[in-house]
C-alpha positions as a Python dict, from the first residue, in 0.01 Angstrom:
ca = {
    (1, 'M'): (0, 0, 0),
    (2, 'L'): (365, 19, -48),
    (3, 'P'): (502, -82, -392),
    (4, 'V'): (647, -433, -413),
    (5, 'I'): (983, -556, -562),
    (6, 'A'): (1038, -934, -599),
    (7, 'L'): (1383, -1090, -586),
    (8, 'V'): (1391, -1383, -831),
    (9, 'G'): (1662, -1620, -956),
    (10, 'R'): (1826, -1971, -934),
    (11, 'P'): (1890, -2129, -596),
    (12, 'N'): (2190, -2005, -406),
    (13, 'V'): (2259, -1696, -604),
    (14, 'G'): (2232, -1468, -293),
    (15, 'K'): (1867, -1355, -295),
    (16, 'S'): (1822, -1389, 91),
    (17, 'T'): (2162, -1218, 145),
    (18, 'L'): (2040, -926, -74),
    (19, 'F'): (1701, -918, 110),
    (20, 'N'): (1882, -879, 449),
    (21, 'A'): (2102, -605, 299),
    (22, 'L'): (1802, -407, 157),
    (23, 'T'): (1594, -441, 478),
    (24, 'R'): (1880, -385, 716),
    (25, 'S'): (1783, -703, 908),
    (26, 'R'): (1870, -1072, 953),
    (27, 'D'): (1515, -1197, 899),
    (28, 'A'): (1603, -1427, 612),
    (29, 'L'): (1793, -1740, 686),
    (30, 'V'): (2117, -1755, 485),
    (31, 'A'): (2327, -2067, 426),
    (32, 'D'): (2577, -2184, 170),
    (33, 'M'): (2348, -2450, 18),
    (34, 'P'): (2059, -2432, -237),
    (35, 'G'): (1693, -2446, -153),
    (36, 'V'): (1703, -2282, 194),
    (37, 'T'): (1421, -2038, 115),
    (38, 'R'): (1087, -2186, 20),
    (39, 'D'): (809, -1949, 121),
    (40, 'R'): (768, -1577, 22),
    (41, 'H'): (943, -1354, 275),
    (42, 'Y'): (836, -990, 301),
    (43, 'G'): (1034, -693, 444),
    (44, 'V'): (1048, -313, 396),
    (45, 'C'): (1340, -123, 248),
    (46, 'R'): (1363, 224, 391),
    (47, 'T'): (1722, 327, 295),
    (48, 'G'): (1619, 500, -32),
    (49, 'A'): (1407, 815, -100),
    (50, 'R'): (1084, 613, -77),
    (51, 'P'): (1016, 294, 113),
    (52, 'F'): (908, -20, -68),
    (53, 'V'): (840, -388, 15),
    (54, 'V'): (1096, -644, -75),
    (55, 'V'): (992, -1010, -145),
    (56, 'D'): (1247, -1284, -94),
    (57, 'T'): (1151, -1593, -289),
    (58, 'G'): (1284, -1949, -330),
    (59, 'G'): (1519, -2044, -606),
    (60, 'L'): (1363, -2166, -936),
    (61, 'S'): (1542, -2499, -996),
    (62, 'G'): (1350, -2599, -1306),
    (63, 'V'): (1205, -2908, -1134),
    (64, 'D'): (825, -2951, -1149),
    (65, 'E'): (764, -3195, -867),
    (66, 'G'): (773, -3210, -483),
    (67, 'L'): (883, -2910, -284),
    (68, 'D'): (1053, -2750, -587),
    (69, 'A'): (715, -2732, -761),
    (70, 'L'): (553, -2582, -454),
    (71, 'T'): (838, -2331, -424),
    (72, 'A'): (796, -2231, -793),
    (73, 'Q'): (425, -2163, -726),
    (74, 'Q'): (514, -1921, -448),
    (75, 'V'): (772, -1743, -677),
    (76, 'R'): (513, -1700, -949),
    (77, 'L'): (266, -1548, -694),
    (78, 'A'): (533, -1306, -595),
    (79, 'I'): (598, -1208, -949),
    (80, 'E'): (226, -1152, -1004),
    (81, 'E'): (195, -901, -712),
    (82, 'A'): (516, -707, -771),
    (83, 'Q'): (554, -389, -958),
    (84, 'A'): (924, -451, -1053),
    (85, 'L'): (1146, -758, -1058),
    (86, 'V'): (1507, -795, -957),
    (87, 'F'): (1664, -1086, -1147),
    (88, 'V'): (1957, -1200, -927),
    (89, 'L'): (2241, -1372, -1107),
    (90, 'D'): (2571, -1529, -993),
    (91, 'A'): (2881, -1374, -1151),
    (92, 'R'): (3095, -1668, -1042),
    (93, 'D'): (2876, -1934, -1204),
    (94, 'G'): (2836, -1730, -1515),
    (95, 'L'): (2537, -1747, -1755),
    (96, 'L'): (2360, -2074, -1746),
    (97, 'P'): (2071, -2210, -1956),
    (98, 'Q'): (1848, -2219, -1650),
    (99, 'D'): (1898, -1831, -1626),
    (100, 'R'): (1756, -1800, -1982),
    (101, 'S'): (1441, -1989, -1904),
    (102, 'I'): (1389, -1781, -1587),
    (103, 'L'): (1431, -1462, -1786),
    (104, 'A'): (1177, -1575, -2040),
    (105, 'E'): (925, -1625, -1775),
    (106, 'L'): (992, -1291, -1618),
    (107, 'R'): (958, -1117, -1955),
    (108, 'R'): (620, -1292, -2006),
    (109, 'S'): (496, -1115, -1692),
    (110, 'G'): (537, -779, -1856),
    (111, 'K'): (701, -631, -1538),
    (112, 'P'): (1019, -411, -1557),
    (113, 'I'): (1332, -607, -1484),
    (114, 'I'): (1661, -515, -1319),
    (115, 'A'): (1946, -770, -1359),
    (116, 'A'): (2156, -766, -1036),
    (117, 'V'): (2484, -965, -1099),
    (118, 'N'): (2579, -1075, -750),
    (119, 'K'): (2907, -1206, -599),
    (120, 'T'): (3128, -959, -802),
    (121, 'D'): (3365, -906, -509),
    (122, 'G'): (3722, -974, -614),
    (123, 'L'): (3625, -973, -987),
    (124, 'D'): (3640, -696, -1239),
    (125, 'A'): (3294, -551, -1256),
    (126, 'Q'): (3291, -482, -1634),
    (127, 'D'): (3417, -833, -1718),
    (128, 'A'): (3153, -987, -1488),
    (129, 'L'): (2867, -784, -1662),
    (130, 'A'): (3000, -866, -2017),
    (131, 'E'): (2882, -1221, -2013),
    (132, 'F'): (2531, -1113, -1915),
    (133, 'A'): (2506, -840, -2181),
    (134, 'A'): (2347, -1114, -2405),
    (135, 'F'): (2025, -1083, -2204),
    (136, 'G'): (1969, -730, -2346),
    (137, 'I'): (1864, -579, -2011),
    (138, 'S'): (1957, -212, -1997),
    (139, 'R'): (1946, -205, -1619),
    (140, 'T'): (2227, -452, -1544),
    (141, 'L'): (2417, -375, -1225),
    (142, 'P'): (2716, -534, -1045),
    (143, 'L'): (2647, -628, -683),
    (144, 'S'): (2805, -782, -372),
    (145, 'A'): (2516, -841, -132),
    (146, 'A'): (2739, -1007, 132),
    (147, 'H'): (2952, -689, 162),
    (148, 'N'): (2652, -449, 101),
    (149, 'R'): (2822, -306, -218),
    (150, 'G'): (2600, -197, -502),
    (151, 'T'): (2276, -189, -301),
    (152, 'E'): (2248, 192, -314),
    (153, 'E'): (2274, 178, -695),
    (154, 'L'): (2018, -97, -700),
    (155, 'I'): (1777, 104, -503),
    (156, 'A'): (1825, 412, -711),
    (157, 'A'): (1763, 215, -1033),
    (158, 'A'): (1445, 50, -882),
    (159, 'L'): (1271, 357, -745),
    (160, 'P'): (1190, 516, -1092),
    (161, 'L'): (1005, 189, -1180),
    (162, 'L'): (771, 209, -898),
    (163, 'P'): (437, 389, -900),
    (164, 'E'): (423, 727, -729),
    (165, 'D'): (66, 744, -593),
    (166, 'V'): (102, 508, -294),
    (167, 'H'): (67, 554, 77),
    (168, 'E'): (316, 420, 331),
    (169, 'E'): (171, 158, 565),
    (170, 'L'): (304, 96, 908),
    (171, 'A'): (539, -183, 973),
    (172, 'P'): (378, -493, 1139),
    (173, 'A'): (546, -405, 1478),
    (174, 'E'): (401, -57, 1472),
    (175, 'D'): (37, -97, 1353),
    (176, 'G'): (-97, -216, 1690),
    (177, 'S'): (-137, -581, 1579),
    (178, 'I'): (-111, -875, 1813),
    (179, 'R'): (205, -1062, 1737),
    (180, 'V'): (135, -1442, 1748),
    (181, 'A'): (406, -1699, 1705),
    (182, 'I'): (291, -2048, 1608),
    (183, 'V'): (529, -2307, 1721),
    (184, 'G'): (546, -2687, 1742),
    (185, 'R'): (713, -2997, 1624),
    (186, 'P'): (759, -3063, 1246),
    (187, 'N'): (434, -3162, 1068),
    (188, 'A'): (211, -3043, 1350),
    (189, 'G'): (17, -2827, 1099),
    (190, 'K'): (145, -2473, 1158),
    (191, 'S'): (150, -2362, 795),
    (192, 'T'): (-193, -2529, 730),
    (193, 'L'): (-345, -2328, 1017),
    (194, 'I'): (-217, -1994, 880),
    (195, 'N'): (-342, -2077, 534),
    (196, 'R'): (-676, -2159, 665),
    (197, 'L'): (-697, -1832, 859),
    (198, 'L'): (-585, -1638, 558),
    (199, 'G'): (-810, -1827, 314),
    (200, 'E'): (-528, -1874, 61),
    (201, 'D'): (-220, -2088, 3),
    (202, 'R'): (16, -1829, 142),
    (203, 'L'): (264, -2085, 288),
    (204, 'I'): (391, -2417, 143),
    (205, 'V'): (227, -2711, 295),
    (206, 'S'): (371, -3057, 249),
    (207, 'D'): (378, -3397, 416),
    (208, 'V'): (750, -3367, 424),
    (209, 'A'): (867, -3273, 779),
    (210, 'G'): (1066, -2950, 798),
    (211, 'T'): (905, -2775, 500),
    (212, 'T'): (918, -2434, 675),
    (213, 'R'): (1263, -2299, 750),
    (214, 'D'): (1236, -1917, 773),
    (215, 'P'): (1000, -1758, 1025),
    (216, 'I'): (742, -1599, 797),
    (217, 'R'): (541, -1296, 921),
    (218, 'V'): (184, -1271, 782),
    (219, 'P'): (-52, -989, 860),
    (220, 'L'): (-422, -1081, 927),
    (221, 'E'): (-732, -889, 999),
    (222, 'R'): (-1021, -1084, 1156),
    (223, 'D'): (-1328, -962, 1338),
    (224, 'G'): (-1193, -603, 1344),
    (225, 'K'): (-868, -699, 1507),
    (226, 'R'): (-522, -704, 1349),
    (227, 'Y'): (-274, -984, 1394),
    (228, 'T'): (82, -1057, 1271),
    (229, 'L'): (104, -1438, 1248),
    (230, 'I'): (451, -1575, 1262),
    (231, 'D'): (496, -1924, 1106),
    (232, 'T'): (803, -2090, 1244),
    (233, 'A'): (1005, -2403, 1162),
    (234, 'G'): (927, -2723, 1339),
    (235, 'V'): (1152, -2793, 1641),
    (236, 'R'): (1280, -3136, 1702),
    (237, 'R'): (1490, -3280, 1979),
    (238, 'K'): (1844, -3145, 2000),
    (239, 'A'): (1978, -3500, 1937),
    (240, 'R'): (1803, -3534, 1607),
    (241, 'V'): (1904, -3193, 1465),
    (242, 'E'): (2185, -3265, 1227),
    (243, 'E'): (2181, -3014, 948),
    (244, 'G'): (2326, -2670, 1005),
    (245, 'V'): (2030, -2507, 840),
    (246, 'E'): (1795, -2679, 1083),
    (247, 'K'): (1993, -2548, 1373),
    (248, 'F'): (1972, -2186, 1247),
    (249, 'S'): (1593, -2250, 1199),
    (250, 'V'): (1548, -2357, 1559),
    (251, 'I'): (1731, -2039, 1671),
    (252, 'K'): (1505, -1828, 1455),
    (253, 'T'): (1204, -2002, 1610),
    (254, 'L'): (1324, -1916, 1960),
    (255, 'Q'): (1380, -1565, 1857),
    (256, 'S'): (1027, -1540, 1706),
    (257, 'M'): (887, -1659, 2041),
    (258, 'A'): (1079, -1383, 2225),
    (259, 'A'): (946, -1122, 1969),
    (260, 'A'): (590, -1243, 1993),
    (261, 'Q'): (312, -1135, 2241),
    (262, 'V'): (126, -1462, 2229),
    (263, 'V'): (274, -1804, 2163),
    (264, 'V'): (44, -2079, 2024),
    (265, 'V'): (196, -2421, 2076),
    (266, 'M'): (46, -2672, 1824),
    (267, 'I'): (23, -3027, 1944),
    (268, 'D'): (-69, -3327, 1716),
    (269, 'A'): (-360, -3503, 1880),
    (270, 'R'): (-284, -3823, 1701),
    (271, 'E'): (48, -3845, 1847),
    (272, 'N'): (148, -3868, 2219),
    (273, 'L'): (242, -3543, 2399),
    (274, 'A'): (616, -3537, 2347),
    (275, 'D'): (885, -3396, 2575),
    (276, 'Q'): (967, -3153, 2296),
    (277, 'D'): (620, -3001, 2322),
    (278, 'L'): (684, -2950, 2693),
    (279, 'T'): (1025, -2791, 2615),
    (280, 'L'): (861, -2537, 2389),
    (281, 'I'): (594, -2460, 2653),
    (282, 'G'): (875, -2408, 2893),
    (283, 'H'): (1053, -2165, 2653),
    (284, 'A'): (735, -1968, 2626),
    (285, 'I'): (699, -1943, 3004),
    (286, 'D'): (1073, -1849, 3038),
    (287, 'E'): (1018, -1563, 2792),
    (288, 'G'): (710, -1457, 2974),
    (289, 'R'): (481, -1488, 2679),
    (290, 'A'): (104, -1550, 2684),
    (291, 'L'): (30, -1901, 2589),
    (292, 'V'): (-237, -2090, 2407),
    (293, 'I'): (-224, -2462, 2349),
    (294, 'A'): (-385, -2573, 2015),
    (295, 'V'): (-444, -2948, 1985),
    (296, 'N'): (-460, -3009, 1610),
    (297, 'K'): (-586, -3296, 1398),
    (298, 'W'): (-872, -3355, 1635),
    (299, 'D'): (-1103, -3447, 1345),
    (300, 'G'): (-1125, -3818, 1262),
    (301, 'M'): (-1059, -3939, 1616),
    (302, 'D'): (-1311, -4158, 1791),
    (303, 'A'): (-1456, -4088, 2141),
    (304, 'Y'): (-1204, -4324, 2308),
    (305, 'Q'): (-896, -4164, 2144),
    (306, 'R'): (-1023, -3820, 2230),
    (307, 'E'): (-1078, -3918, 2601),
    (308, 'Q'): (-725, -4067, 2619),
    (309, 'C'): (-578, -3755, 2457),
    (310, 'Q'): (-754, -3518, 2704),
    (311, 'R'): (-647, -3725, 2999),
    (312, 'A'): (-279, -3708, 2890),
    (313, 'L'): (-303, -3335, 2849),
    (314, 'E'): (-458, -3282, 3192),
    (315, 'R'): (-189, -3508, 3354),
    (316, 'R'): (119, -3363, 3178),
    (317, 'L'): (4, -2998, 3143),
    (318, 'V'): (-88, -2944, 3501),
    (319, 'F'): (197, -2692, 3545),
    (320, 'V'): (27, -2464, 3285),
    (321, 'D'): (-335, -2515, 3388),
    (322, 'W'): (-382, -2141, 3336),
    (323, 'A'): (-318, -2173, 2960),
    (324, 'K'): (-631, -2230, 2738),
    (325, 'Q'): (-648, -2558, 2553),
    (326, 'V'): (-833, -2541, 2213),
    (327, 'F'): (-912, -2849, 2004),
    (328, 'I'): (-900, -2761, 1638),
    (329, 'S'): (-869, -2900, 1283),
    (330, 'A'): (-647, -2668, 1089),
    (331, 'L'): (-732, -2863, 769),
    (332, 'H'): (-1107, -2838, 793),
    (333, 'G'): (-1127, -2505, 994),
    (334, 'S'): (-1316, -2632, 1302),
    (335, 'G'): (-1231, -2461, 1627),
    (336, 'L'): (-1053, -2164, 1473),
    (337, 'R'): (-1299, -1906, 1610),
    (338, 'E'): (-1244, -2037, 1961),
    (339, 'L'): (-871, -2029, 1903),
    (340, 'M'): (-873, -1662, 1801),
    (341, 'R'): (-1077, -1579, 2102),
    (342, 'A'): (-837, -1755, 2331),
    (343, 'I'): (-549, -1556, 2164),
    (344, 'V'): (-727, -1227, 2223),
    (345, 'R'): (-809, -1316, 2591),
    (346, 'A'): (-443, -1414, 2650),
    (347, 'H'): (-315, -1095, 2503),
    (348, 'T'): (-562, -883, 2688),
    (349, 'A'): (-458, -1050, 3020),
    (350, 'A'): (-85, -1022, 2937),
    (351, 'T'): (-108, -641, 2865),
    (352, 'H'): (-347, -568, 3153),
    (353, 'E'): (-236, -272, 3357),
    (354, 'L'): (-263, -305, 3740),
    (355, 'G'): (-287, -26, 3992),
    (356, 'T'): (-69, 12, 4308),
    (357, 'S'): (-355, 73, 4554),
    (358, 'D'): (-573, -220, 4426),
    (359, 'L'): (-266, -453, 4424),
    (360, 'T'): (-196, -361, 4792),
    (361, 'R'): (-545, -429, 4896),
    (362, 'T'): (-547, -762, 4714),
    (363, 'L'): (-217, -847, 4886),
    (364, 'E'): (-368, -767, 5230),
    (365, 'Q'): (-664, -999, 5156),
    (366, 'A'): (-427, -1281, 5046),
    (367, 'Y'): (-219, -1230, 5357),
    (368, 'E'): (-506, -1232, 5591),
    (369, 'S'): (-643, -1548, 5433),
    (370, 'Y'): (-330, -1743, 5451),
    (371, 'Q'): (-12, -1623, 5621),
    (372, 'P'): (335, -1746, 5521),
    (373, 'P'): (502, -2008, 5739),
    (374, 'L'): (732, -1885, 6022),
    (375, 'V'): (1101, -1838, 5956),
    (376, 'R'): (1307, -1893, 6264),
    (377, 'G'): (1005, -1808, 6485),
    (378, 'H'): (908, -1492, 6284),
    (379, 'A'): (651, -1449, 6019),
    (380, 'P'): (752, -1264, 5694),
    (381, 'K'): (572, -932, 5663),
    (382, 'L'): (428, -820, 5323),
    (383, 'R'): (363, -449, 5338),
    (384, 'F'): (258, -329, 4989),
    (385, 'A'): (264, -414, 4633),
    (386, 'H'): (293, -221, 4301),
    (387, 'P'): (302, -318, 3928),
    (388, 'G'): (645, -399, 3774),
    (389, 'G'): (547, -429, 3406),
    (390, 'T'): (326, -610, 3155),
    (391, 'N'): (353, -891, 2912),
    (392, 'P'): (391, -1078, 3146),
    (393, 'P'): (214, -902, 3433),
    (394, 'T'): (480, -843, 3705),
    (395, 'I'): (388, -774, 4065),
    (396, 'V'): (655, -632, 4298),
    (397, 'I'): (593, -698, 4669),
    (398, 'H'): (780, -522, 4944),
    (399, 'G'): (818, -659, 5295),
    (400, 'S'): (1058, -814, 5544),
    (401, 'R'): (1215, -1159, 5545),
    (402, 'T'): (1086, -1208, 5195),
    (403, 'K'): (1400, -1409, 5102),
    (404, 'H'): (1269, -1702, 5314),
    (405, 'I'): (922, -1724, 5161),
    (406, 'A'): (857, -2075, 5038),
    (407, 'P'): (795, -2142, 4668),
    (408, 'A'): (446, -2294, 4769),
    (409, 'Y'): (347, -1959, 4925),
    (410, 'Q'): (473, -1775, 4614),
    (411, 'R'): (245, -1999, 4398),
    (412, 'Y'): (-42, -1924, 4636),
    (413, 'L'): (6, -1549, 4581),
    (414, 'E'): (32, -1601, 4207),
    (415, 'N'): (-296, -1788, 4189),
    (416, 'F'): (-463, -1544, 4415),
    (417, 'F'): (-374, -1249, 4187),
    (418, 'R'): (-456, -1460, 3879),
    (419, 'K'): (-809, -1527, 4013),
    (420, 'R'): (-863, -1174, 4135),
    (421, 'Y'): (-774, -1005, 3799),
    (422, 'K'): (-880, -1294, 3565),
    (423, 'L'): (-540, -1325, 3423),
    (424, 'E'): (-608, -1624, 3190),
    (425, 'G'): (-350, -1748, 2942),
    (426, 'T'): (-50, -1550, 3076),
    (427, 'P'): (216, -1622, 3333),
    (428, 'V'): (240, -1400, 3632),
    (429, 'R'): (567, -1299, 3793),
    (430, 'I'): (598, -1220, 4158),
    (431, 'V'): (912, -1025, 4259),
    (432, 'F'): (987, -975, 4632),
    (433, 'R'): (1180, -672, 4761),
    (434, 'E'): (1312, -659, 5106),
    (435, 'G'): (1385, -314, 5267),
    (436, 'E'): (1735, -257, 5380),
    (437, 'N'): (1819, -217, 5757),
    (438, 'P'): (1908, 152, 5799),
    (439, 'Y'): (2135, 66, 6102),
    (440, 'A'): (2327, -217, 5919),
    (441, 'G'): (2703, -167, 5942),
    (442, 'K'): (2665, 118, 6190),
    (443, 'K'): (2833, 86, 6537),
    (444, 'N'): (2658, 241, 6839),
    (445, 'V'): (2900, 476, 7007),
    (446, 'L'): (2861, 492, 7384),
    (447, 'T'): (2860, 825, 7575),
    (448, 'E'): (3081, 879, 7881),
    (449, 'G'): (2796, 809, 8117),
    (450, 'Q'): (2709, 480, 7931),
    (451, 'Q'): (3083, 376, 7939),
    (452, 'R'): (3094, 429, 8320),
    (453, 'K'): (2770, 234, 8367),
    (454, 'R'): (2908, -48, 8150),
    (455, 'Q'): (3225, -63, 8367),
    (456, 'R'): (3023, -76, 8686),
    (457, 'M'): (2818, -370, 8548),
    (458, 'I'): (3135, -561, 8453),
    (459, 'R'): (3276, -503, 8797),
    (460, 'E'): (2960, -620, 8958),
    (461, 'M'): (2942, -935, 8745),
    (462, 'K'): (3303, -1022, 8846),
    (463, 'R'): (3223, -970, 9213),
    (464, 'R'): (2918, -1206, 9194),
    (465, 'K'): (3133, -1482, 9029),
    (466, 'R'): (3371, -1479, 9320),
}
């Protein structure tokens, strides 16, 4: 395991900005307002002599109720698992009583502390540090996270505090895990699902819609397989999105869908299937991602309500009939085994490698069973096929007059290949390629004998017209 350093402090002191600077990423959502970060956000800093894990935490506001209390609980869990703590302070706000109470809690943990005085750009560094000398922390450093100044000195001060006998782990994108993005409308139960799969309160769960703002990546190992679960912010209709933070959260959600291999769209069974759910499914298809539809809050519904829900899903999701529908209860854990199996099957189908010869034989069978409609009296010819990539499986078909193939015939080919190779849970892309005419643009030059013959034919035609 890599050593862990937690970033702790008041709201809006620049912890997320510092996290992005240390991890050389834009994973943490940054906005000029307090309380943007709520869950623990993990990343790896590799710019120093040794890599270590950085944990971005929510701001400690001192309020012990509502979301602030849940955020404080996540901060305390980060403090408990860290080997060193970075106490982030605001040089422009100065020393506040709230900073003293946070420092007292950090000292009770017994972990080594580094005081990082942020937002010192444009200020005299020594004057900015003088006010915080009352804390008595020997390792107090000036910092400007927004301009990436002072981060190298912070890393150099933090490395001696970390244990030596650790082994570097692979980053989530490199360990062969299945990247699964869980998306849906607000309050659909995405964070509850991840907490249930992990068996711990890793993410904040609240009845307040929009609790999750940052996309949080969580590793999971289940039944011998590794997963990277990505909890995303709930996506509402564009007309209802008012706050700037929510707009950035929606952008992060769409980026997480593009970075994932499998997208799980969570639908609230107790509410009608909304257009926003269909929009999210459309985004997943446009990105070419494998798709699983999880119908949550299935428990507590009577037989009539369940029947009406299933009929609505069958009617409105006919365009993604290849996607597996799983009925679950994230709160009580029912249906989760079937959900994980559907994720594995969808990932296996999306990454299935096809062969050129087998694809060509399958294409010949499909062509013989049902030929495309005639185009100006001629039938399009499909000659051979070869793979064009995975995730999603892409099939390139070469032939003539392929530009005039009807969409209905393209869907027929897609379903034929899907049934032949059991591609459940993934979109299939068909790309047509038409061979160029080697004589296009070339003019046939007549020989002397052909020219004399042409002149004789012209004279004969004129004589007959007389």
